C-alpha positions as a Markdown table, in Angstrom:
| # | Residue | x | y | z |
|---|---|---|---|---|
| 1 | Met | -35.4 | -184.0 | 128.4 |
| 2 | Thr | -33.5 | -186.2 | 125.9 |
| 3 | Asn | -36.3 | -185.8 | 123.3 |
| 4 | Ser | -36.2 | -182.1 | 123.8 |
| 5 | Ile | -32.5 | -182.0 | 123.2 |
| 6 | Gly | -32.9 | -184.2 | 120.1 |
| 7 | Ile | -35.6 | -181.9 | 118.7 |
| 8 | Leu | -33.4 | -178.9 | 119.4 |
| 9 | Phe | -30.5 | -180.5 | 117.4 |
| 10 | Ala | -33.0 | -181.4 | 114.7 |
| 11 | Leu | -34.2 | -177.8 | 114.3 |
| 12 | Leu | -30.6 | -176.6 | 114.3 |
| 13 | Thr | -29.8 | -179.1 | 111.5 |
| 14 | Thr | -32.8 | -177.9 | 109.6 |
| 15 | Leu | -31.6 | -174.3 | 110.0 |
| 16 | Ser | -28.1 | -175.1 | 108.8 |
| 17 | Trp | -29.3 | -177.1 | 105.8 |
| 18 | Ser | -31.7 | -174.4 | 104.8 |
| 19 | Ile | -28.9 | -171.8 | 104.8 |
| 20 | Gly | -26.7 | -174.2 | 102.8 |
| 21 | Ile | -29.3 | -174.7 | 100.1 |
| 22 | Phe | -28.8 | -171.2 | 98.6 |
| 23 | Pro | -25.0 | -171.3 | 98.1 |
| 24 | Phe | -25.2 | -174.9 | 96.9 |
| 25 | Thr | -27.8 | -173.9 | 94.4 |
| 26 | Glu | -25.5 | -171.1 | 93.0 |
| 27 | Ala | -22.5 | -173.5 | 93.1 |
| 28 | Ala | -24.4 | -176.2 | 91.2 |
| 29 | Arg | -25.3 | -173.8 | 88.4 |
| 30 | Arg | -21.7 | -172.6 | 88.1 |
| 31 | Leu | -19.7 | -175.8 | 88.6 |
| 32 | Gly | -22.3 | -178.5 | 87.7 |
| 33 | Ser | -23.8 | -181.0 | 90.1 |
| 34 | Asn | -21.2 | -183.7 | 89.6 |
| 35 | Ala | -18.1 | -181.4 | 90.2 |
| 36 | Leu | -19.8 | -179.8 | 93.2 |
| 37 | Asn | -20.6 | -183.2 | 94.7 |
| 38 | His | -16.9 | -184.3 | 94.5 |
| 39 | Phe | -15.6 | -181.0 | 95.8 |
| 40 | Arg | -17.8 | -180.5 | 98.8 |
| 41 | Leu | -17.5 | -184.2 | 100.0 |
| 42 | Met | -13.7 | -183.9 | 99.8 |
| 43 | Leu | -13.6 | -180.6 | 101.5 |
| 44 | Ala | -16.0 | -181.8 | 104.2 |
| 45 | Thr | -13.9 | -184.9 | 104.8 |
| 46 | Val | -10.8 | -182.6 | 105.4 |
| 47 | Phe | -12.9 | -180.4 | 107.8 |
| 48 | Leu | -14.2 | -183.4 | 109.7 |
| 49 | Thr | -10.7 | -185.1 | 110.0 |
| 50 | Ile | -9.3 | -182.0 | 111.6 |
| 51 | Thr | -12.4 | -181.5 | 113.8 |
| 52 | Ser | -12.3 | -185.1 | 114.9 |
| 53 | Leu | -8.6 | -184.9 | 115.9 |
| 54 | Ile | -9.3 | -181.7 | 117.9 |
| 55 | Ile | -12.3 | -183.1 | 119.7 |
| 56 | Asp | -11.0 | -186.5 | 120.7 |
| 57 | Ala | -7.9 | -187.8 | 118.9 |
| 58 | Thr | -7.7 | -191.0 | 120.9 |
| 59 | Gly | -11.4 | -191.9 | 120.1 |
| 60 | Phe | -10.7 | -191.0 | 116.5 |
| 61 | Tyr | -7.7 | -193.5 | 116.3 |
| 62 | Gln | -9.9 | -196.2 | 117.9 |
| 63 | Leu | -12.4 | -196.0 | 115.0 |
| 64 | Phe | -9.8 | -198.0 | 112.9 |
| 65 | Thr | -10.0 | -201.0 | 115.2 |
| 66 | Gly | -12.2 | -204.0 | 114.8 |
| 67 | Asp | -14.6 | -202.9 | 117.5 |
| 68 | Tyr | -16.1 | -200.4 | 115.1 |
| 69 | Phe | -16.6 | -202.6 | 112.1 |
| 70 | Asn | -20.4 | -202.5 | 112.3 |
| 71 | Ala | -20.2 | -198.7 | 112.5 |
| 72 | Trp | -18.1 | -198.5 | 109.4 |
| 73 | Val | -20.6 | -200.8 | 107.5 |
| 74 | Trp | -23.8 | -199.0 | 108.4 |
| 75 | Leu | -22.4 | -195.5 | 108.4 |
| 76 | Gly | -20.5 | -196.2 | 105.2 |
| 77 | Leu | -23.7 | -197.4 | 103.5 |
| 78 | Ser | -25.4 | -194.3 | 104.9 |
| 79 | Gly | -22.7 | -192.2 | 103.2 |
| 80 | Ile | -23.0 | -193.9 | 99.9 |
| 81 | Val | -26.8 | -193.8 | 99.7 |
| 82 | Gly | -27.4 | -190.5 | 101.4 |
| 83 | Leu | -24.4 | -188.4 | 100.3 |
| 84 | Thr | -22.9 | -189.9 | 97.1 |
| 85 | Ile | -26.1 | -190.9 | 95.4 |
| 86 | Gly | -28.8 | -188.9 | 97.2 |
| 87 | Asp | -27.1 | -185.5 | 97.1 |
| 88 | Tyr | -26.2 | -185.9 | 93.4 |
| 89 | Phe | -29.9 | -186.2 | 92.7 |
| 90 | Ala | -30.6 | -183.2 | 95.1 |
| 91 | Phe | -28.0 | -180.9 | 93.6 |
| 92 | Thr | -29.3 | -181.6 | 90.0 |
| 93 | Met | -32.8 | -180.9 | 91.3 |
| 94 | Tyr | -31.8 | -177.6 | 92.9 |
| 95 | Ala | -30.0 | -176.5 | 89.8 |
| 96 | Ile | -33.2 | -177.0 | 87.8 |
| 97 | Leu | -35.9 | -176.0 | 90.2 |
| 98 | Gly | -34.1 | -173.5 | 92.5 |
| 99 | Ala | -33.8 | -173.5 | 96.3 |
| 100 | Arg | -37.3 | -172.6 | 97.2 |
| 101 | Ile | -39.4 | -175.1 | 95.1 |
| 102 | Gly | -36.6 | -177.7 | 95.2 |
| 103 | Ser | -36.4 | -177.8 | 99.0 |
| 104 | Val | -40.1 | -178.7 | 99.2 |
| 105 | Leu | -39.4 | -182.2 | 97.7 |
| 106 | Thr | -37.3 | -183.0 | 100.8 |
| 107 | Thr | -40.6 | -183.4 | 102.7 |
| 108 | Leu | -40.8 | -186.9 | 101.0 |
| 109 | Ala | -37.8 | -188.1 | 103.0 |
| 110 | Pro | -39.8 | -189.1 | 106.1 |
| 111 | Ala | -41.7 | -191.6 | 104.1 |
| 112 | Ala | -38.4 | -193.4 | 103.2 |
| 113 | Ala | -37.2 | -193.1 | 106.8 |
| 114 | Leu | -40.4 | -194.6 | 108.2 |
| 115 | Leu | -40.6 | -197.4 | 105.7 |
| 116 | Leu | -36.9 | -198.4 | 106.0 |
| 117 | Gly | -36.9 | -197.8 | 109.7 |
| 118 | Ser | -39.7 | -200.3 | 110.2 |
| 119 | Val | -37.5 | -202.9 | 108.5 |
| 120 | Leu | -34.0 | -202.1 | 110.0 |
| 121 | Leu | -34.9 | -200.5 | 113.3 |
| 122 | Asp | -38.3 | -202.0 | 114.2 |
| 123 | Glu | -39.9 | -198.5 | 114.1 |
| 124 | His | -43.5 | -199.4 | 113.5 |
| 125 | Ile | -45.7 | -197.2 | 111.3 |
| 126 | Ser | -49.2 | -196.6 | 112.6 |
| 127 | Phe | -52.3 | -195.8 | 110.5 |
| 128 | Ile | -51.9 | -192.2 | 111.6 |
| 129 | Gly | -48.3 | -192.2 | 110.5 |
| 130 | Ile | -49.3 | -193.4 | 107.1 |
| 131 | Leu | -51.9 | -190.7 | 107.0 |
| 132 | Gly | -49.3 | -188.1 | 107.8 |
| 133 | Ile | -47.1 | -189.4 | 104.9 |
| 134 | Val | -50.0 | -189.2 | 102.5 |
| 135 | Ile | -50.9 | -185.7 | 103.6 |
| 136 | Thr | -47.3 | -184.5 | 103.3 |
| 137 | Ile | -47.0 | -185.9 | 99.8 |
| 138 | Leu | -50.3 | -184.3 | 98.7 |
| 139 | Gly | -48.9 | -181.0 | 100.0 |
| 140 | Val | -45.6 | -181.5 | 98.1 |
| 141 | Ile | -47.5 | -182.3 | 94.9 |
| 142 | Asn | -49.6 | -179.2 | 95.3 |
| 143 | Ile | -46.6 | -177.0 | 95.6 |
| 144 | Ser | -44.2 | -178.7 | 93.1 |
| 145 | Leu | -46.4 | -179.9 | 90.3 |
| 146 | Gly | -48.8 | -177.0 | 89.9 |
| 147 | Arg | -48.8 | -175.3 | 86.6 |
| 148 | Ser | -48.4 | -171.8 | 88.0 |
| 149 | Glu | -45.4 | -172.9 | 90.1 |
| 150 | Arg | -43.7 | -174.5 | 87.0 |
| 151 | Leu | -44.1 | -171.3 | 85.0 |
| 152 | Met | -42.2 | -169.5 | 87.8 |
| 153 | Ile | -39.1 | -171.6 | 87.3 |
| 154 | Pro | -36.7 | -170.0 | 84.8 |
| 155 | Asp | -35.0 | -172.3 | 82.3 |
| 156 | Arg | -31.3 | -172.1 | 83.0 |
| 157 | Gly | -30.4 | -175.0 | 80.7 |
| 158 | His | -29.8 | -177.6 | 83.5 |
| 159 | Gly | -32.7 | -179.9 | 82.5 |
| 160 | Asn | -36.4 | -179.9 | 82.2 |
| 161 | Ile | -38.8 | -179.5 | 85.2 |
| 162 | Ser | -39.9 | -183.1 | 85.1 |
| 163 | Lys | -36.4 | -184.3 | 85.5 |
| 164 | Gly | -35.9 | -181.9 | 88.4 |
| 165 | Ile | -39.0 | -183.3 | 90.2 |
| 166 | Val | -38.0 | -186.9 | 89.6 |
| 167 | Phe | -34.5 | -186.3 | 90.8 |
| 168 | Gly | -35.8 | -184.4 | 93.8 |
| 169 | Ile | -38.0 | -187.4 | 94.8 |
| 170 | Leu | -35.1 | -189.8 | 94.3 |
| 171 | Gly | -32.8 | -187.6 | 96.4 |
| 172 | Ala | -35.3 | -187.3 | 99.2 |
| 173 | Leu | -35.8 | -191.1 | 99.3 |
| 174 | Cys | -32.0 | -191.6 | 99.5 |
| 175 | Gln | -31.6 | -189.0 | 102.2 |
| 176 | Gly | -34.4 | -190.7 | 104.4 |
| 177 | Ala | -32.8 | -194.1 | 103.8 |
| 178 | Gly | -29.3 | -192.8 | 104.6 |
| 179 | Leu | -30.4 | -191.4 | 107.9 |
| 180 | Val | -31.9 | -194.8 | 109.0 |
| 181 | Met | -28.7 | -196.5 | 108.1 |
| 182 | Ala | -26.8 | -194.0 | 110.2 |
| 183 | Arg | -29.0 | -194.7 | 113.2 |
| 184 | Lys | -28.5 | -198.4 | 112.6 |
| 185 | Gly | -24.7 | -197.7 | 112.9 |
| 186 | Phe | -25.1 | -196.1 | 116.3 |
| 187 | Leu | -27.4 | -198.8 | 117.6 |
| 188 | Ser | -25.1 | -201.6 | 116.4 |
| 189 | Glu | -22.3 | -200.1 | 118.5 |
| 190 | Glu | -24.5 | -199.6 | 121.5 |
| 191 | Gln | -25.4 | -203.3 | 121.4 |
| 192 | Leu | -21.6 | -204.0 | 121.9 |
| 193 | His | -21.6 | -201.5 | 124.8 |
| 194 | Leu | -19.6 | -199.0 | 122.8 |
| 195 | Ser | -20.2 | -195.4 | 121.9 |
| 196 | Ile | -19.2 | -193.4 | 119.0 |
| 197 | His | -19.0 | -189.6 | 118.9 |
| 198 | Pro | -21.4 | -188.0 | 116.3 |
| 199 | Val | -18.5 | -186.1 | 114.8 |
| 200 | His | -16.5 | -189.3 | 114.4 |
| 201 | Ala | -19.6 | -190.9 | 112.9 |
| 202 | Thr | -19.9 | -188.1 | 110.5 |
| 203 | Phe | -16.3 | -188.6 | 109.5 |
| 204 | Ile | -17.0 | -192.3 | 108.7 |
| 205 | Arg | -20.0 | -191.4 | 106.7 |
| 206 | Met | -18.4 | -188.7 | 104.8 |
| 207 | Ser | -15.1 | -190.5 | 104.1 |
| 208 | Ile | -16.9 | -193.6 | 102.7 |
| 209 | Gly | -19.2 | -191.4 | 100.6 |
| 210 | Thr | -16.2 | -189.5 | 99.2 |
| 211 | Ala | -14.2 | -192.6 | 98.6 |
| 212 | Ser | -17.0 | -194.4 | 96.8 |
| 213 | Met | -17.7 | -191.4 | 94.6 |
| 214 | Phe | -14.1 | -190.9 | 93.5 |
| 215 | Ile | -13.7 | -194.7 | 92.9 |
| 216 | Leu | -16.6 | -194.6 | 90.6 |
| 217 | Thr | -15.4 | -191.5 | 88.8 |
| 218 | Phe | -11.9 | -193.0 | 88.2 |
| 219 | Ser | -13.4 | -196.3 | 87.1 |
| 220 | Ala | -15.5 | -194.5 | 84.5 |
| 221 | Gly | -12.6 | -192.4 | 83.4 |
| 222 | Arg | -14.4 | -189.2 | 84.1 |
| 223 | Phe | -12.1 | -187.5 | 86.6 |
| 224 | Leu | -11.1 | -184.8 | 84.1 |
| 225 | Tyr | -14.7 | -183.9 | 83.7 |
| 226 | Val | -14.9 | -183.3 | 87.5 |
| 227 | Ile | -11.6 | -181.2 | 87.6 |
| 228 | Lys | -12.3 | -179.1 | 84.6 |
| 229 | Pro | -15.2 | -177.1 | 86.0 |
| 230 | Leu | -13.4 | -176.6 | 89.3 |
| 231 | Lys | -10.3 | -175.3 | 87.5 |
| 232 | Ala | -12.4 | -173.0 | 85.5 |
| 233 | Asn | -14.3 | -171.8 | 88.6 |
| 234 | His | -17.0 | -170.1 | 86.5 |
| 235 | Asp | -18.4 | -167.0 | 88.2 |
| 236 | His | -16.5 | -167.9 | 91.5 |
| 237 | Gly | -18.5 | -171.1 | 91.9 |
| 238 | Ile | -16.0 | -172.5 | 94.4 |
| 239 | Arg | -16.7 | -169.7 | 96.8 |
| 240 | Tyr | -20.3 | -170.7 | 97.0 |
| 241 | Ala | -19.3 | -174.4 | 97.2 |
| 242 | Val | -17.1 | -173.7 | 100.3 |
| 243 | Leu | -19.9 | -171.8 | 102.0 |
| 244 | Gly | -22.5 | -174.5 | 101.2 |
| 245 | Thr | -20.1 | -177.2 | 102.5 |
| 246 | Leu | -19.7 | -175.4 | 105.9 |
| 247 | Phe | -23.5 | -175.3 | 106.5 |
| 248 | Gly | -24.3 | -178.6 | 104.7 |
| 249 | Pro | -22.1 | -181.6 | 105.0 |
| 250 | Phe | -19.9 | -180.2 | 107.8 |
| 251 | Ile | -22.2 | -178.4 | 110.4 |
| 252 | Gly | -25.5 | -179.7 | 109.2 |
| 253 | Val | -24.6 | -183.4 | 108.8 |
| 254 | Cys | -22.7 | -183.3 | 112.2 |
| 255 | Leu | -25.9 | -181.9 | 113.8 |
| 256 | Ser | -28.0 | -184.5 | 112.0 |
| 257 | Leu | -26.0 | -187.3 | 113.5 |
| 258 | Tyr | -26.2 | -185.8 | 117.0 |
| 259 | Thr | -30.0 | -185.8 | 116.4 |
| 260 | Val | -30.2 | -189.4 | 115.1 |
| 261 | Lys | -28.2 | -190.6 | 118.0 |
| 262 | Ile | -30.8 | -189.3 | 120.4 |
| 263 | Ile | -34.2 | -189.7 | 118.7 |
| 264 | Asp | -35.7 | -192.1 | 116.1 |
| 265 | Ala | -34.7 | -191.6 | 112.5 |
| 266 | Ser | -38.3 | -191.2 | 111.3 |
| 267 | Val | -38.9 | -188.4 | 113.8 |
| 268 | Ala | -35.6 | -186.7 | 113.0 |
| 269 | Gln | -36.2 | -186.8 | 109.2 |
| 270 | Thr | -39.7 | -185.5 | 109.7 |
| 271 | Ile | -38.3 | -182.4 | 111.5 |
| 272 | Phe | -35.6 | -182.1 | 108.8 |
| 273 | Ser | -38.5 | -181.8 | 106.4 |
| 274 | Leu | -39.2 | -178.4 | 107.7 |
| 275 | Val | -36.4 | -177.2 | 105.5 |
| 276 | Pro | -38.9 | -175.7 | 103.0 |
| 277 | Val | -40.4 | -173.5 | 105.7 |
| 278 | Phe | -37.0 | -172.0 | 106.5 |
| 279 | Ala | -36.1 | -171.8 | 102.8 |
| 280 | Leu | -39.4 | -170.1 | 102.0 |
| 281 | Ile | -38.7 | -167.4 | 104.7 |
| 282 | Phe | -35.1 | -166.9 | 103.5 |
| 283 | Ser | -36.1 | -166.8 | 99.9 |
| 284 | Ser | -38.7 | -164.2 | 100.6 |
| 285 | Ile | -36.4 | -162.1 | 102.7 |
| 286 | Phe | -33.2 | -162.2 | 100.6 |
| 287 | Ser | -34.5 | -162.9 | 97.1 |
| 288 | Gly | -37.9 | -161.2 | 97.2 |
| 289 | Asp | -39.6 | -164.3 | 95.8 |
| 290 | Lys | -43.4 | -164.0 | 95.9 |
| 291 | Ile | -45.3 | -166.9 | 97.4 |
| 292 | Ser | -48.6 | -167.8 | 95.6 |
| 293 | Met | -51.6 | -168.7 | 97.5 |
| 294 | Lys | -51.6 | -172.2 | 96.1 |
| 295 | Ser | -48.0 | -172.6 | 97.2 |
| 296 | Phe | -48.8 | -171.4 | 100.7 |
| 297 | Ile | -51.8 | -173.8 | 101.0 |
| 298 | Gly | -49.6 | -176.6 | 99.8 |
| 299 | Met | -46.9 | -175.7 | 102.3 |
| 300 | Val | -49.5 | -175.6 | 105.1 |
| 301 | Val | -50.8 | -179.1 | 104.0 |
| 302 | Ala | -47.3 | -180.6 | 103.8 |
| 303 | Ile | -46.2 | -179.2 | 107.2 |
| 304 | Ser | -49.4 | -180.4 | 108.7 |
| 305 | Gly | -48.5 | -183.9 | 107.5 |
| 306 | Val | -45.1 | -183.6 | 109.1 |
| 307 | Leu | -46.7 | -182.6 | 112.4 |
| 308 | Ile | -49.0 | -185.6 | 112.2 |
| 309 | Leu | -46.0 | -187.8 | 111.7 |
| 310 | Ile | -44.3 | -186.3 | 114.8 |
| 311 | Trp | -47.3 | -186.9 | 117.0 |
| 312 | Arg | -48.7 | -190.0 | 115.3 |
| 313 | Asn | -48.5 | -192.2 | 118.4 |
| 314 | Glu | -50.3 | -189.7 | 120.6 |
| 315 | Ile | -53.0 | -189.1 | 118.0 |
| 316 | Gln | -53.5 | -192.8 | 117.5 |
| 317 | His | -53.8 | -193.3 | 121.2 |
| 318 | Tyr | -56.3 | -190.4 | 121.5 |
| 319 | Ile | -58.5 | -191.7 | 118.7 |
| 320 | Phe | -58.2 | -195.4 | 119.5 |
| 321 | Pro | -57.7 | -195.5 | 123.4 |
């Protein structure tokens, strides 16, 4: 029953993130990736502070005691790696490649989650699991690096396609690693016989990610470069940023931490990699994007790899009883 609830939360997370991709893509093109990243983290932190106080004010105040030091360390690192760094790469990638093709690169995140999970969480990778990773990556390459797919990407002046692909890969690796660190934060508190609400955990993750980003920006003397696009609000970019923040770092990240509290990070991240399927459907319905046969085959291969990752232990036991 617990695994079923975890999978349900993972699917809801995937749905929320898939919706958020589209307004974030528009916001990144209007405001720039750096300004968008600052704005949406700050706004999400405000949303989460209010929500945390409404849900459980006493539990929220207890976060600032020494009992939750380990949670602050691991969830804070998760925020820095997954949100501050990873999402900067992701937003730049989306601005270049667009929501549909860009989202496909997120299927690389389970590889990072599995590899780091084996080190931090003792989540062992079976031969079948490795095979699933390889199949997923092959599917991603087939979709993202094919010549016909590259020709379908319009040049909007945000960078070349190679940069978009590299940034997409780096973003996916950071997201996978960040999720493992978040689960480590939950487990470290459970070892002390303490519990932390997923919304409170999201607040920790978001607030540290936001603080680290603004510290770096102030240290580099680039705060005005962040404020200027927000003040200009080119083509109502802030409207898209607010909408994306609701579905992404607020609802989506909260749901993702509900998920990772229940099931293994590698399994959760694998399900999150179904974002391209949802994005593909939404893109076809709302944008009228046509899906080439090569892209469709690549998608099937990538998702097959994801499914192998989910069922890797059962498949291994069936083949090698």
